[in-house]
N, CA and C atoms as a LAMMPS dump frame, in Angstrom:
ITEM: TIMESTEP
0
ITEM: NUMBER OF ATOMS
318
ITEM: BOX BOUNDS ff ff ff
-5.0000000000000000e+02 5.0000000000000000e+02
-5.0000000000000000e+02 5.0000000000000000e+02
-5.0000000000000000e+02 5.0000000000000000e+02
ITEM: ATOMS id mol type element x y z
1 1 1 N 310.383 147.295 -245.309
2 1 2 C 311.439 146.632 -245.645
3 1 3 C 312.356 145.908 -244.243
4 2 1 N 312.383 146.615 -243.17
5 2 2 C 313.248 146.114 -241.95
6 2 3 C 312.354 144.919 -241.519
7 3 1 N 310.876 145.012 -241.711
8 3 2 C 310.351 144.064 -240.996
9 3 3 C 310.355 142.685 -241.879
10 4 1 N 310.629 142.574 -243.055
11 4 2 C 310.734 141.731 -243.893
12 4 3 C 312.142 140.734 -243.748
13 5 1 N 313.111 141.767 -243.446
14 5 2 C 314.56 141.442 -243.105
15 5 3 C 314.57 140.441 -241.859
16 6 1 N 313.86 141.035 -240.933
17 6 2 C 313.891 140.525 -239.418
18 6 3 C 313.076 139.164 -239.912
19 7 1 N 312.158 139.073 -240.301
20 7 2 C 311.167 137.782 -240.478
21 7 3 C 312.106 136.724 -241.168
22 8 1 N 312.873 137.46 -242.216
23 8 2 C 313.607 136.374 -243.016
24 8 3 C 314.762 135.769 -242.169
25 9 1 N 315.419 136.546 -241.401
26 9 2 C 316.541 136.434 -240.308
27 9 3 C 315.995 135.297 -239.713
28 10 1 N 314.851 135.382 -238.895
29 10 2 C 314.306 134.369 -237.778
30 10 3 C 314.019 133.251 -238.655
31 11 1 N 313.576 133.298 -239.705
32 11 2 C 313.322 131.98 -240.576
33 11 3 C 314.488 131.345 -240.58
34 12 1 N 315.282 131.803 -241.215
35 12 2 C 316.751 131.295 -241.347
36 12 3 C 317.557 130.863 -239.929
37 13 1 N 317.247 131.353 -238.861
38 13 2 C 317.7 130.82 -237.353
39 13 3 C 317.06 129.702 -237.281
40 14 1 N 315.571 129.566 -237.469
41 14 2 C 314.98 128.464 -237
42 14 3 C 315.444 127.212 -238.015
43 15 1 N 315.447 127.356 -239.08
44 15 2 C 316.182 126.6 -240.043
45 15 3 C 317.417 125.8 -239.666
46 16 1 N 318.462 126.802 -239.443
47 16 2 C 319.178 126.653 -238.839
48 16 3 C 319.486 125.562 -237.509
49 17 1 N 318.538 126.072 -236.516
50 17 2 C 318.284 125.372 -235.332
51 17 3 C 318.029 123.937 -235.636
52 18 1 N 316.837 123.854 -236.559
53 18 2 C 316.52 122.549 -236.883
54 18 3 C 317.564 121.754 -237.468
55 19 1 N 318.378 122.167 -238.341
56 19 2 C 319.489 121.422 -238.843
57 19 3 C 320.22 121.173 -237.682
58 20 1 N 320.765 121.793 -237.147
59 20 2 C 321.796 121.572 -235.566
60 20 3 C 320.945 120.147 -234.888
61 21 1 N 319.779 120.285 -234.648
62 21 2 C 319.216 119.42 -233.784
63 21 3 C 319.295 117.903 -234.681
64 22 1 N 319.231 117.889 -235.745
65 22 2 C 319.448 116.736 -236.759
66 22 3 C 320.531 116.359 -236.753
67 23 1 N 321.677 117.076 -236.758
68 23 2 C 323.06 116.867 -236.986
69 23 3 C 323.683 116.272 -235.379
70 24 1 N 323.18 116.478 -234.378
71 24 2 C 323.58 116.026 -232.988
72 24 3 C 323.451 114.661 -232.699
73 25 1 N 323.075 113.78 -233.774
74 25 2 C 322.79 112.527 -233.486
75 25 3 C 324.013 111.674 -233.141
76 26 1 N 325.013 112.102 -233.383
77 26 2 C 326.233 111.371 -232.823
78 26 3 C 327.454 112.443 -232.849
79 27 1 N 328.524 111.997 -232.154
80 27 2 C 329.85 112.894 -232.014
81 27 3 C 330.461 113.255 -232.869
82 28 1 N 330.445 112.295 -233.926
83 28 2 C 331.229 112.449 -235.116
84 28 3 C 330.683 113.617 -235.968
85 29 1 N 329.231 113.825 -235.866
86 29 2 C 328.555 114.843 -236.587
87 29 3 C 328.488 116.179 -236.102
88 30 1 N 328.74 116.172 -234.878
89 30 2 C 328.693 117.381 -233.694
90 30 3 C 329.947 118.327 -234.638
91 31 1 N 329.547 119.48 -234.801
92 31 2 C 330.291 120.75 -235.263
93 31 3 C 330.756 121.833 -234.452
94 32 1 N 330.09 121.776 -233.219
95 32 2 C 330.152 123.113 -232.403
96 32 3 C 330.111 122.593 -231.086
97 33 1 N 330.418 123.687 -229.669
98 33 2 C 330.281 123.218 -228.456
99 33 3 C 328.986 122.589 -228.425
100 34 1 N 327.894 123.351 -228.432
101 34 2 C 326.518 123.258 -228.079
102 34 3 C 326.072 121.889 -228.221
103 35 1 N 326.281 121.496 -229.802
104 35 2 C 326.103 120.151 -230.053
105 35 3 C 326.916 118.864 -229.418
106 36 1 N 328.062 119.319 -229.146
107 36 2 C 329.174 118.326 -228.54
108 36 3 C 328.417 117.975 -227.121
109 37 1 N 327.82 119.06 -226.153
110 37 2 C 327.315 119.198 -225.035
111 37 3 C 326.055 118.485 -225.445
112 38 1 N 325.26 118.641 -226.32
113 38 2 C 324.044 118.098 -226.044
114 38 3 C 324.121 116.545 -226.476
115 39 1 N 324.934 116.114 -227.238
116 39 2 C 325.333 114.603 -227.574
117 39 3 C 325.709 114.177 -225.825
118 40 1 N 326.697 114.33 -225.757
119 40 2 C 327.444 114.045 -224.138
120 40 3 C 326.164 114.018 -223.308
121 41 1 N 325.341 114.74 -223.054
122 41 2 C 324.497 114.953 -222.262
123 41 3 C 323.413 113.685 -222.378
124 42 1 N 323.137 113.41 -223.693
125 42 2 C 322.156 112.178 -223.831
126 42 3 C 322.865 110.794 -223.729
127 43 1 N 324.144 110.856 -223.547
128 43 2 C 324.915 109.656 -223.058
129 43 3 C 324.48 109.301 -221.695
130 44 1 N 324.201 110.322 -220.982
131 44 2 C 323.849 110.115 -219.502
132 44 3 C 324.883 109.449 -218.692
133 45 1 N 326.206 109.955 -219.16
134 45 2 C 327.192 109.332 -218.178
135 45 3 C 327.276 109.887 -216.619
136 46 1 N 327.904 108.704 -215.56
137 46 2 C 327.951 109.509 -214.578
138 46 3 C 329.336 110.157 -214.241
139 47 1 N 329.171 110.628 -213.24
140 47 2 C 330.461 112.063 -212.87
141 47 3 C 331.852 111.157 -213.056
142 48 1 N 331.736 109.895 -212.732
143 48 2 C 333.116 109.253 -212.726
144 48 3 C 333.617 109.244 -214.097
145 49 1 N 332.478 108.734 -215.093
146 49 2 C 332.798 108.591 -216.438
147 49 3 C 332.926 109.748 -217.107
148 50 1 N 332.501 110.719 -216.626
149 50 2 C 332.852 111.837 -217.365
150 50 3 C 334.29 112.624 -217.177
151 51 1 N 334.565 112.301 -215.675
152 51 2 C 335.976 112.76 -215.434
153 51 3 C 336.879 111.749 -216.076
154 52 1 N 336.617 110.573 -216.487
155 52 2 C 337.749 109.782 -217.288
156 52 3 C 337.348 110.187 -218.528
157 53 1 N 336.434 110.439 -219.17
158 53 2 C 336.33 111.236 -220.335
159 53 3 C 336.968 112.197 -220.501
160 54 1 N 337.037 113.199 -219.658
161 54 2 C 337.66 114.474 -219.653
162 54 3 C 339.215 114.518 -219.503
163 55 1 N 339.751 113.397 -218.862
164 55 2 C 341.178 113.17 -218.905
165 55 3 C 341.529 112.37 -219.969
166 56 1 N 340.982 111.662 -220.736
167 56 2 C 341.387 111.107 -221.927
168 56 3 C 341.441 112.172 -223.138
169 57 1 N 340.547 112.984 -222.936
170 57 2 C 340.229 114.317 -224.197
171 57 3 C 341.405 115.086 -223.723
172 58 1 N 341.946 115.464 -222.405
173 58 2 C 342.802 116.346 -222.057
174 58 3 C 344.081 115.741 -222.715
175 59 1 N 344.449 114.473 -222.867
176 59 2 C 345.59 113.884 -223.065
177 59 3 C 345.684 114.057 -224.524
178 60 1 N 344.415 113.762 -225.337
179 60 2 C 344.684 113.668 -226.684
180 60 3 C 344.927 115.238 -227.158
181 61 1 N 344.372 115.949 -226.468
182 61 2 C 344.468 117.588 -226.982
183 61 3 C 345.89 117.85 -226.79
184 62 1 N 346.563 117.43 -225.682
185 62 2 C 347.955 117.856 -225.393
186 62 3 C 348.989 116.973 -226.294
187 63 1 N 348.665 115.814 -226.697
188 63 2 C 349.293 114.969 -227.83
189 63 3 C 349.264 115.86 -229.32
190 64 1 N 348.109 116.194 -229.313
191 64 2 C 347.895 116.841 -230.571
192 64 3 C 348.611 118.231 -230.697
193 65 1 N 348.534 118.921 -229.924
194 65 2 C 349.294 120.261 -229.639
195 65 3 C 350.619 120.032 -229.743
196 66 1 N 351.395 118.878 -229.176
197 66 2 C 352.777 118.644 -229.331
198 66 3 C 353.31 118.38 -230.7
199 67 1 N 351.949 117.226 -231.646
200 67 2 C 352.465 117.066 -232.85
201 67 3 C 352.549 118.381 -233.702
202 68 1 N 351.329 119.387 -233.555
203 68 2 C 351.536 120.376 -234.244
204 68 3 C 352.555 121.511 -233.91
205 69 1 N 352.888 121.412 -232.722
206 69 2 C 354.087 122.434 -232.667
207 69 3 C 355.439 121.75 -233.173
208 70 1 N 355.603 120.316 -233.332
209 70 2 C 356.606 119.791 -234.04
210 70 3 C 356.537 119.796 -235.579
211 71 1 N 355.386 119.758 -235.927
212 71 2 C 355.217 119.868 -237.624
213 71 3 C 355.419 121.589 -238.04
214 72 1 N 355.26 122.427 -236.718
215 72 2 C 355.395 123.963 -237.088
216 72 3 C 357.044 124.031 -236.981
217 73 1 N 357.309 123.576 -235.881
218 73 2 C 359.101 123.751 -236.057
219 73 3 C 359.735 123.026 -237.359
220 74 1 N 359.39 122.206 -237.791
221 74 2 C 360.027 121.331 -238.892
222 74 3 C 359.729 122.27 -240.084
223 75 1 N 358.46 122.511 -240.264
224 75 2 C 358.202 123.478 -241.433
225 75 3 C 359.07 124.93 -241.191
226 76 1 N 359.478 125.556 -240.128
227 76 2 C 360.112 126.603 -240.022
228 76 3 C 361.718 126.199 -240.306
229 77 1 N 362.029 125.234 -239.897
230 77 2 C 363.294 124.748 -240.141
231 77 3 C 363.454 124.654 -241.697
232 78 1 N 362.444 123.797 -242.528
233 78 2 C 362.753 123.629 -243.49
234 78 3 C 362.889 125.074 -244.448
235 79 1 N 361.889 126.056 -243.922
236 79 2 C 361.906 127.393 -244.543
237 79 3 C 363.489 127.854 -244.141
238 80 1 N 363.864 127.887 -243.366
239 80 2 C 365.162 128.268 -243.133
240 80 3 C 366.298 127.675 -244.006
241 81 1 N 366.072 126.657 -244.394
242 81 2 C 367.291 126.001 -245.349
243 81 3 C 366.755 126.186 -246.614
244 82 1 N 365.616 126.455 -247.064
245 82 2 C 365.3 127.121 -248.085
246 82 3 C 365.719 128.38 -248.691
247 83 1 N 365.588 129.214 -247.481
248 83 2 C 366.216 130.321 -247.442
249 83 3 C 367.58 130.589 -247.722
250 84 1 N 368.373 129.595 -247.125
251 84 2 C 369.83 129.569 -246.994
252 84 3 C 370.098 129.159 -248.503
253 85 1 N 369.34 128.403 -249.195
254 85 2 C 369.861 127.819 -250.472
255 85 3 C 369.675 128.86 -251.319
256 86 1 N 368.706 130.064 -251.153
257 86 2 C 368.546 130.952 -251.819
258 86 3 C 369.523 131.903 -251.934
259 87 1 N 369.929 132.093 -250.57
260 87 2 C 370.977 133.149 -250.456
261 87 3 C 372.324 132.84 -251.001
262 88 1 N 372.496 131.553 -250.878
263 88 2 C 374.141 131.054 -251.48
264 88 3 C 373.651 130.375 -252.745
265 89 1 N 372.605 130.524 -253.349
266 89 2 C 372.423 129.746 -254.764
267 89 3 C 372.939 128.391 -254.961
268 90 1 N 372.555 127.841 -253.994
269 90 2 C 372.849 126.078 -253.913
270 90 3 C 371.505 125.583 -253.579
271 91 1 N 371.46 124.234 -254.054
272 91 2 C 370.348 123.519 -253.93
273 91 3 C 369.837 123.171 -252.367
274 92 1 N 368.68 122.785 -252.304
275 92 2 C 368.176 122.306 -250.747
276 92 3 C 369.126 120.929 -250.013
277 93 1 N 369.393 120.465 -251.167
278 93 2 C 369.918 119.182 -250.413
279 93 3 C 371.677 119.273 -250.546
280 94 1 N 372.082 120.523 -251.197
281 94 2 C 373.436 120.819 -250.986
282 94 3 C 373.639 121.605 -249.555
283 95 1 N 372.676 122.43 -249.157
284 95 2 C 372.37 122.996 -247.895
285 95 3 C 372.471 121.897 -246.842
286 96 1 N 371.535 120.878 -246.836
287 96 2 C 371.364 119.848 -245.995
288 96 3 C 372.918 119.26 -245.732
289 97 1 N 373.512 118.777 -247.043
290 97 2 C 374.746 118.305 -246.616
291 97 3 C 375.896 119.192 -246.252
292 98 1 N 375.81 120.328 -246.25
293 98 2 C 376.774 121.223 -245.566
294 98 3 C 376.38 121.19 -244.074
295 99 1 N 375.293 121.126 -243.928
296 99 2 C 374.712 121.056 -242.366
297 99 3 C 375.283 119.582 -241.715
298 100 1 N 374.894 118.569 -242.444
299 100 2 C 375.396 117.384 -242.13
300 100 3 C 376.706 117.419 -241.675
301 101 1 N 377.819 117.715 -242.769
302 101 2 C 379.211 117.742 -242.634
303 101 3 C 379.517 118.749 -241.192
304 102 1 N 379.023 119.859 -241.102
305 102 2 C 379.056 120.784 -239.897
306 102 3 C 378.958 119.911 -238.78
307 103 1 N 378.058 119.089 -238.54
308 103 2 C 377.496 118.357 -237.285
309 103 3 C 378.595 117.537 -237.205
310 104 1 N 379.054 116.528 -238.258
311 104 2 C 379.888 115.498 -237.822
312 104 3 C 381.282 116.155 -237.353
313 105 1 N 381.735 117.428 -237.647
314 105 2 C 382.973 118.263 -237.606
315 105 3 C 383.092 118.301 -235.914
316 106 1 N 381.95 118.51 -235.324
317 106 2 C 381.575 119.017 -233.699
318 106 3 C 382.092 118.06 -233.023
């Protein structure tokens, strides 16, 4: 029974390997690190071009991280307003209006 399971696992692994090789035809279809590396190697870029690509990717990743952090902060802020509206039994818009009035009084 153990041999059959090992054989089945081996066949499944081979099928997945063949599937991955078929899926690395483009960067847009690459799903993991090895597929991306395989595709990038196939481009045969020079060292300078790879470093330029790396810089561009690092900038894009930083921008994406900043956007995600902003979205998270906004969601946290909205959640706090919702919780305030529940505590005081008033609507979300009323809480925002009270906050707006407080801000203009400062």
